[in-house]
C-alpha positions as CSV (number, residue, x, y, z in Angstrom):
1,M,-97.3,8.3,-30.5
2,T,-94.3,6.1,-29.7
3,Y,-94.5,4.6,-33.2
4,L,-94.5,8.0,-34.9
5,K,-91.5,9.0,-32.8
6,T,-89.6,5.9,-33.8
7,V,-90.3,6.4,-37.5
8,T,-89.2,10.1,-37.2
9,W,-86.0,9.1,-35.5
10,L,-85.1,6.6,-38.2
11,S,-86.0,9.0,-41.0
12,V,-83.8,11.7,-39.5
13,L,-80.9,9.4,-38.9
14,I,-81.1,7.9,-42.4
15,S,-81.1,11.4,-43.9
16,I,-78.1,12.4,-41.8
17,I,-75.8,9.5,-42.4
18,Q,-77.0,8.8,-46.0
19,L,-76.9,5.0,-45.7
20,P,-75.1,3.4,-48.6
21,V,-77.2,0.3,-48.1
22,L,-80.2,2.1,-49.8
23,A,-78.2,2.3,-53.0
24,Q,-76.9,-1.2,-53.0
25,S,-79.7,-2.4,-55.3
26,N,-81.5,-0.3,-58.0
27,S,-83.5,-3.2,-59.4
28,S,-86.6,-4.6,-57.8
29,Q,-86.8,-8.3,-57.1
30,P,-89.8,-10.5,-56.4
31,L,-90.8,-10.9,-52.7
32,S,-90.0,-14.5,-51.6
33,V,-89.2,-16.4,-48.4
34,E,-85.6,-16.6,-49.6
35,S,-85.3,-12.8,-50.1
36,I,-87.0,-12.1,-46.7
37,M,-84.8,-14.5,-44.7
38,R,-81.5,-13.7,-46.5
39,D,-78.4,-12.8,-44.4
40,P,-78.2,-9.1,-43.4
41,G,-74.6,-9.2,-44.6
42,W,-75.9,-9.4,-48.2
43,M,-78.4,-6.6,-48.0
44,G,-76.7,-4.3,-45.5
45,H,-77.2,-3.6,-41.8
46,F,-79.5,-1.0,-40.5
47,P,-78.6,1.2,-37.5
48,D,-80.3,0.6,-34.1
49,Q,-80.2,1.6,-30.4
50,I,-80.2,5.3,-31.4
51,R,-79.7,7.8,-28.6
52,W,-78.5,11.3,-28.0
53,A,-75.2,12.3,-26.6
54,E,-75.3,14.2,-23.3
55,N,-74.3,17.5,-25.0
56,S,-77.0,17.0,-27.7
57,K,-74.3,17.6,-30.4
58,H,-74.0,14.0,-31.5
59,V,-76.2,11.0,-32.1
60,Y,-74.9,7.6,-31.1
61,F,-76.1,4.4,-32.7
62,N,-75.0,0.8,-33.4
63,W,-74.1,0.0,-37.0
64,N,-72.2,-2.6,-39.1
65,P,-71.5,-1.2,-42.6
66,E,-68.4,-3.3,-42.9
67,N,-70.1,-6.6,-42.4
68,N,-68.0,-7.4,-39.2
69,P,-69.1,-10.2,-36.9
70,D,-70.7,-7.7,-34.5
71,D,-72.1,-4.1,-34.6
72,S,-69.9,-1.2,-33.6
73,L,-70.8,2.1,-32.0
74,Y,-70.9,5.1,-34.3
75,A,-71.4,8.8,-33.7
76,V,-72.7,11.4,-36.2
77,S,-72.9,15.1,-35.7
78,V,-76.2,17.0,-35.9
79,I,-74.5,19.3,-38.5
80,P,-75.8,18.4,-41.9
81,G,-73.3,16.8,-44.2
82,E,-71.1,15.2,-41.5
83,K,-70.3,11.5,-42.0
84,P,-70.7,9.0,-39.2
85,Q,-67.5,8.1,-37.3
86,K,-66.7,4.9,-35.4
87,V,-66.2,5.5,-31.7
88,S,-62.9,4.3,-30.4
89,P,-62.7,1.8,-27.5
90,E,-61.1,4.5,-25.3
91,A,-63.9,7.0,-26.0
92,R,-66.6,4.3,-25.5
93,R,-65.3,3.3,-22.1
94,A,-65.3,7.0,-21.0
95,M,-68.9,7.6,-22.3
96,P,-71.6,8.0,-19.6
97,A,-74.2,5.3,-19.4
98,S,-78.0,5.9,-19.1
99,G,-78.9,7.1,-15.6
100,N,-80.9,9.6,-13.6
101,W,-80.6,13.4,-13.9
102,N,-81.2,16.0,-11.2
103,Q,-84.0,18.5,-11.7
104,A,-81.8,21.2,-13.4
105,R,-80.2,18.5,-15.6
106,T,-76.7,19.6,-14.7
107,Q,-75.7,16.3,-13.1
108,K,-76.4,12.7,-13.9
109,V,-75.7,9.6,-11.8
110,Y,-75.4,6.2,-13.4
111,E,-74.0,2.7,-13.1
112,K,-71.3,1.3,-15.3
113,Y,-69.4,-1.9,-14.9
114,G,-71.0,-2.4,-11.5
115,D,-69.6,1.0,-10.2
116,L,-71.3,4.4,-9.8
117,F,-70.3,7.6,-11.6
118,L,-71.4,11.2,-11.4
119,Y,-71.5,13.2,-14.7
120,S,-71.5,17.0,-14.6
121,F,-72.9,19.1,-17.5
122,P,-71.9,21.2,-19.4
123,G,-68.3,20.6,-18.5
124,G,-68.5,16.9,-19.1
125,K,-66.6,16.0,-15.9
126,V,-67.0,12.4,-14.7
127,Q,-66.4,11.6,-11.0
128,Q,-66.2,7.9,-10.0
129,I,-68.1,7.3,-6.8
130,T,-67.3,3.6,-6.1
131,N,-64.7,1.1,-7.2
132,T,-65.5,-2.2,-5.6
133,L,-65.8,-5.9,-6.4
134,E,-69.5,-5.8,-5.4
135,R,-72.1,-4.4,-7.7
136,E,-73.7,-1.0,-6.9
137,S,-76.9,-0.3,-8.9
138,N,-80.1,1.8,-9.2
139,P,-78.6,5.2,-8.2
140,I,-81.0,8.1,-7.8
141,F,-80.7,11.7,-6.4
142,S,-82.2,12.5,-3.0
143,L,-85.0,15.1,-2.7
144,S,-82.5,17.8,-1.8
145,E,-80.0,16.5,-4.4
146,S,-77.2,16.7,-1.8
147,S,-76.8,12.9,-1.8
148,I,-77.3,9.8,-3.9
149,Y,-79.2,6.6,-2.9
150,F,-78.1,3.3,-4.4
151,E,-78.5,-0.4,-3.9
152,K,-75.8,-2.8,-2.9
153,D,-76.1,-6.4,-1.6
154,D,-79.9,-6.1,-1.3
155,N,-79.6,-3.0,0.9
156,I,-80.0,0.7,0.4
157,Y,-77.0,3.1,0.9
158,R,-76.6,6.9,0.8
159,W,-73.5,8.7,-0.5
160,D,-73.1,12.4,0.4
161,I,-71.9,14.4,-2.6
162,Q,-70.1,17.1,-0.5
163,T,-68.4,14.9,2.2
164,G,-68.1,11.6,0.3
165,L,-69.5,9.8,3.3
166,T,-71.3,6.5,2.6
167,E,-74.1,5.6,5.0
168,Q,-76.1,2.3,5.2
169,I,-79.9,3.0,5.3
170,T,-81.3,-0.5,5.6
171,D,-80.0,-3.8,7.1
172,F,-82.0,-6.6,5.4
173,R,-80.6,-10.0,6.1
174,S,-81.7,-13.6,5.2
175,G,-82.1,-16.2,7.9
176,K,-83.2,-15.7,11.5
177,P,-81.8,-13.7,14.5
178,R,-79.3,-15.5,16.6
179,V,-80.6,-16.9,19.9
180,S,-78.9,-15.5,23.0
181,Q,-76.6,-18.0,24.7
182,G,-76.7,-16.3,28.0
183,E,-80.0,-17.5,29.3
184,P,-80.5,-21.1,30.5
185,A,-82.7,-23.4,28.5
186,N,-84.9,-24.6,31.4
187,E,-85.6,-24.0,35.1
188,Q,-83.1,-26.7,36.3
189,K,-80.2,-25.1,34.4
190,K,-81.3,-21.7,35.6
191,W,-81.1,-22.8,39.2
192,V,-77.7,-24.3,38.7
193,Q,-76.4,-21.1,37.2
194,Q,-77.8,-19.0,40.1
195,Q,-76.1,-21.4,42.5
196,E,-72.8,-21.0,40.8
197,L,-73.0,-17.2,40.7
198,G,-73.8,-17.2,44.4
199,L,-71.0,-19.5,45.4
200,M,-68.4,-18.2,43.0
201,K,-67.8,-14.5,43.5
202,V,-65.5,-14.2,40.6
203,L,-68.2,-15.5,38.2
204,S,-70.6,-12.9,39.5
205,E,-68.1,-10.1,39.2
206,R,-67.2,-11.2,35.7
207,K,-70.8,-11.3,34.5
208,E,-71.5,-7.8,35.9
209,S,-68.3,-6.4,34.2
210,Q,-69.3,-7.9,30.9
211,A,-72.8,-6.4,31.2
212,E,-71.4,-2.9,31.9
213,Q,-69.0,-3.1,29.0
214,Q,-71.8,-4.2,26.6
215,Q,-74.0,-1.3,27.8
216,Q,-71.1,1.2,27.3
217,I,-70.4,0.0,23.8
218,Q,-74.1,0.3,22.9
219,R,-74.2,3.9,24.3
220,E,-71.1,5.0,22.3
221,A,-71.8,3.2,19.1
222,P,-73.2,5.2,16.2
223,K,-76.8,4.8,15.2
224,R,-77.3,1.9,12.9
225,P,-80.4,0.7,11.0
226,E,-82.5,-2.0,12.7
227,T,-81.8,-5.4,11.3
228,Y,-84.8,-7.0,9.5
229,Y,-84.6,-10.8,8.9
230,Y,-86.6,-12.2,6.1
231,G,-85.9,-15.9,6.6
232,K,-85.6,-18.2,3.6
233,K,-87.5,-15.8,1.3
234,Q,-85.9,-13.9,-1.6
235,I,-85.7,-10.1,-1.4
236,S,-85.9,-7.9,-4.6
237,S,-87.2,-4.7,-6.1
238,L,-85.9,-2.3,-3.4
239,S,-87.0,1.3,-4.0
240,I,-86.4,4.3,-1.7
241,S,-88.5,7.4,-1.8
242,P,-86.7,10.6,-2.9
243,D,-87.1,12.1,0.6
244,G,-85.5,9.0,2.2
245,R,-88.3,8.2,4.5
246,F,-89.6,5.0,3.0
247,V,-88.2,1.9,1.3
248,V,-90.6,-0.4,-0.6
249,F,-89.4,-4.0,-1.3
250,R,-90.7,-7.4,-2.3
251,L,-90.3,-10.8,-0.7
252,T,-90.8,-13.9,-2.8
253,T,-91.5,-17.4,-1.4
254,P,-90.4,-20.0,-4.0
255,A,-93.0,-22.5,-5.2
256,Q,-93.0,-25.8,-3.5
257,G,-93.1,-28.9,-5.6
258,A,-92.8,-27.1,-9.0
259,D,-90.7,-29.4,-11.2
260,R,-89.1,-27.5,-14.1
261,T,-88.9,-29.1,-17.5
262,T,-85.7,-29.7,-19.3
263,V,-84.9,-29.3,-23.0
264,P,-81.9,-31.2,-24.7
265,S,-79.3,-29.0,-26.4
266,Y,-77.4,-31.1,-29.0
267,I,-75.0,-28.5,-30.4
268,Q,-72.3,-28.0,-27.7
269,E,-68.6,-27.3,-27.8
270,S,-68.0,-30.3,-25.6
271,G,-69.6,-32.6,-28.1
272,Y,-72.1,-33.9,-25.5
273,T,-75.8,-33.2,-25.2
274,Q,-76.7,-30.9,-22.4
275,E,-80.0,-30.3,-20.7
276,L,-81.3,-26.8,-20.5
277,T,-83.8,-25.8,-17.8
278,A,-87.1,-24.4,-19.1
279,Y,-90.3,-23.1,-17.5
280,P,-92.5,-25.4,-15.4
281,K,-95.6,-26.9,-16.8
282,V,-98.9,-25.0,-16.9
283,G,-100.8,-25.4,-13.7
284,S,-97.6,-26.0,-11.6
285,P,-97.4,-24.3,-8.2
286,Q,-96.6,-20.6,-8.4
287,P,-94.4,-18.5,-6.1
288,S,-96.1,-16.1,-3.7
289,Y,-95.2,-12.5,-3.3
290,E,-95.3,-9.9,-0.5
291,T,-94.8,-6.2,-0.8
292,L,-93.6,-4.4,2.4
293,I,-92.8,-0.9,3.4
294,Y,-89.9,0.1,5.7
295,H,-90.8,3.3,7.5
296,I,-87.3,4.6,8.3
297,P,-88.2,7.3,10.9
298,R,-90.3,4.9,12.8
299,D,-87.9,1.9,12.2
300,T,-91.0,-0.2,11.3
301,V,-91.8,-2.7,8.6
302,Y,-95.4,-3.4,7.6
303,E,-96.9,-5.4,4.7
304,V,-99.2,-4.0,2.0
305,S,-102.2,-6.3,1.9
306,P,-104.2,-6.7,-1.3
307,E,-107.3,-8.1,0.4
308,N,-109.3,-4.9,0.0
309,L,-108.7,-4.4,-3.7
310,P,-112.0,-4.0,-5.6
311,G,-112.6,-7.2,-7.5
312,I,-109.8,-9.2,-5.8
313,T,-112.2,-12.0,-5.1
314,E,-114.2,-12.0,-8.3
315,I,-114.3,-15.1,-10.5
316,P,-112.9,-14.5,-14.1
317,E,-115.7,-14.0,-16.6
318,F,-114.6,-16.9,-18.8
319,M,-115.3,-19.4,-16.0
320,A,-118.9,-18.1,-15.7
321,M,-119.3,-18.2,-19.5
322,N,-118.2,-21.9,-19.6
323,S,-120.8,-22.8,-16.9
324,Q,-123.8,-21.2,-18.4
325,R,-125.2,-24.4,-19.9
326,T,-124.9,-26.4,-16.8
327,R,-125.8,-24.0,-14.0
328,S,-128.9,-22.0,-13.1
329,L,-128.9,-18.2,-13.5
330,E,-129.0,-17.8,-9.7
331,T,-126.0,-20.0,-9.3
332,Q,-124.1,-18.1,-12.0
333,E,-124.8,-14.8,-10.4
334,T,-123.5,-16.1,-7.0
335,E,-120.3,-17.4,-8.6
336,Q,-119.7,-14.2,-10.5
337,S,-120.0,-12.1,-7.4
338,E,-117.2,-13.3,-5.1
339,T,-115.1,-16.2,-4.1
340,T,-113.9,-17.1,-0.6
341,S,-110.2,-16.0,-0.9
342,P,-108.5,-13.1,-2.8
343,K,-106.5,-13.8,-5.9
344,P,-102.7,-14.1,-5.7
345,V,-101.1,-10.9,-7.0
346,I,-97.7,-9.4,-7.6
347,M,-97.1,-5.7,-7.0
348,I,-94.7,-3.8,-9.4
349,G,-93.1,-0.5,-8.5
350,P,-93.6,2.0,-7.0
351,T,-93.3,5.1,-9.2
352,W,-92.5,8.0,-6.9
353,S,-93.5,11.6,-7.2
354,D,-90.6,14.1,-7.2
355,D,-91.3,15.1,-3.6
356,G,-91.6,11.5,-2.3
357,I,-95.2,12.1,-1.0
358,H,-97.0,10.0,-3.6
359,A,-96.3,6.5,-4.8
360,V,-98.1,4.6,-7.5
361,M,-98.1,0.8,-7.7
362,E,-99.1,-1.5,-10.5
363,I,-100.8,-4.7,-9.2
364,R,-101.3,-7.7,-11.4
365,S,-103.1,-10.9,-10.6
366,Q,-101.0,-14.0,-11.2
367,D,-103.6,-15.5,-13.5
368,F,-103.2,-12.4,-15.8
369,K,-106.9,-11.6,-15.7
370,D,-106.8,-8.4,-13.7
371,R,-104.7,-5.3,-13.3
372,W,-104.9,-2.4,-10.9
373,I,-103.2,1.0,-10.6
374,A,-103.1,2.0,-7.0
375,A,-101.8,4.9,-4.9
376,L,-100.0,3.7,-1.8
377,D,-100.7,5.3,1.6
378,L,-97.1,5.2,2.8
379,N,-97.9,5.7,6.5
380,T,-100.2,2.7,6.6
381,D,-100.6,-0.5,4.7
382,S,-103.6,0.8,2.7
383,Y,-104.0,2.4,-0.7
384,A,-106.5,4.2,-3.0
385,V,-107.3,2.4,-6.2
386,W,-107.5,4.8,-9.2
387,I,-108.1,2.4,-12.1
388,I,-108.9,-1.2,-11.7
389,N,-109.2,-4.3,-13.9
390,M,-107.2,-3.0,-16.9
391,M,-106.7,-6.0,-19.1
392,K,-103.4,-6.6,-20.9
393,P,-100.1,-4.7,-20.3
394,G,-99.3,-1.5,-22.1
395,L,-99.5,1.5,-19.8
396,V,-97.1,4.4,-19.3
397,V,-97.3,5.9,-15.8
398,S,-95.8,9.2,-14.8
399,I,-96.4,11.6,-12.0
400,F,-96.4,15.4,-12.6
401,P,-94.0,17.5,-10.5
402,G,-95.3,17.9,-7.0
403,G,-97.3,14.7,-7.2
404,R,-100.6,16.4,-7.8
405,R,-101.5,14.7,-11.1
406,M,-100.9,11.3,-12.6
407,L,-100.6,10.9,-16.4
408,L,-101.6,7.5,-17.9
409,E,-100.9,7.0,-21.6
410,K,-102.8,4.2,-23.2
411,V,-101.2,2.0,-25.9
412,A,-102.3,-0.9,-27.9
413,G,-104.1,-3.7,-26.0
414,F,-105.6,-1.4,-23.3
415,R,-109.2,-2.0,-22.2
416,E,-110.9,-0.4,-19.2
417,K,-113.4,-2.4,-17.1
418,R,-114.0,0.2,-14.4
419,N,-112.7,3.6,-13.8
420,S,-113.1,6.1,-11.0
421,G,-112.2,9.8,-10.9
422,I,-110.7,9.7,-14.4
423,N,-111.0,12.5,-16.9
424,Q,-110.3,11.3,-20.4
425,K,-108.7,13.9,-22.7
426,P,-107.9,13.2,-25.4
427,A,-108.8,9.7,-26.4
428,D,-105.5,8.1,-25.6
429,I,-104.5,10.1,-22.5
430,L,-106.0,9.6,-19.0
431,I,-105.3,12.3,-16.4
432,Y,-106.1,11.8,-12.7
433,T,-106.1,14.6,-10.1
434,P,-105.9,13.4,-6.5
């Protein structure tokens, strides 16, 4: 389906712009390595990165018909016979980037140059939301579409469209909480402190005054999100539900003792050989991943555990196949059943339903032997597995409005090992109804 769409797009664009490159050579020539690998500057450049304009009246694409060092952005009207025109730098800077639309497709929020913008259709008005040195990213509309959620400095913020107020939703921080300096470290120091407070009235009055002032500040201070410290781990993949009740995020513990390989690079402007860092050797220690849910109304963080995933402790089939000649049938069946510990996995997502009630996670084992599609229970740390053990990537996941049905589109390289509750119709589409 995707391939046909791509071919159709290219055919339409070629017919619109009437590429002169197709007429550069009328004579056929024998196919050879030299002709295949020749410079595009000799045979012409084909357009790529084709996309619609917001008003659907133009098609944008990158092209280089003049054999410049780099491609340029062109626009062509959908009216037949119109020639493609190069987009000026001023018009390119003002163009909206890709982003997220509201349900009525009258507004789109997007990130550009590290700042956030709000585009209104059909008027074409662009409102800049932020203008900071820090990078704001991943903007989405809230469920009511009255505000916009976005990510900044590994935290989630909310911007109110009407009032312009920016509110911090999460307070994730590295390191550990500070230890209070007010309490003595041991009994001896505690006794000395009590003696001083009893003998020195001014010290006792000063301590009571400071305590009262601190309590008053806490009573009058606006409500802030509870601080969550994640130590020396790395936080990533923050995702807030459209209703603003849940934030799913991932913590990564770097691998210990994994030496990365280096590759020499001899061609450098400095004239000296430099070493480039490459991937570690096969079999090196791998990082570990945790997926957590921040329940905002309860101000609680809990981990999503993969221990109950079906097949999480099964030995890969190739290990059993390699041992068939040396082990008895009874031993093989025991090994194929289960191991003592679950496989390390990484959870990707989630994909939210429009109402924020349902969330779908993709879970992959780190040995790339198993893959699960699971529905998260956002109020607990459990989930319902819909499809398990899908070998190889290549799955498009989308949730129908209201979150009632999930559409899974199979592409090349897809193989099912088990399924549950799935109705297959037609052959390349799987639809699940919870």
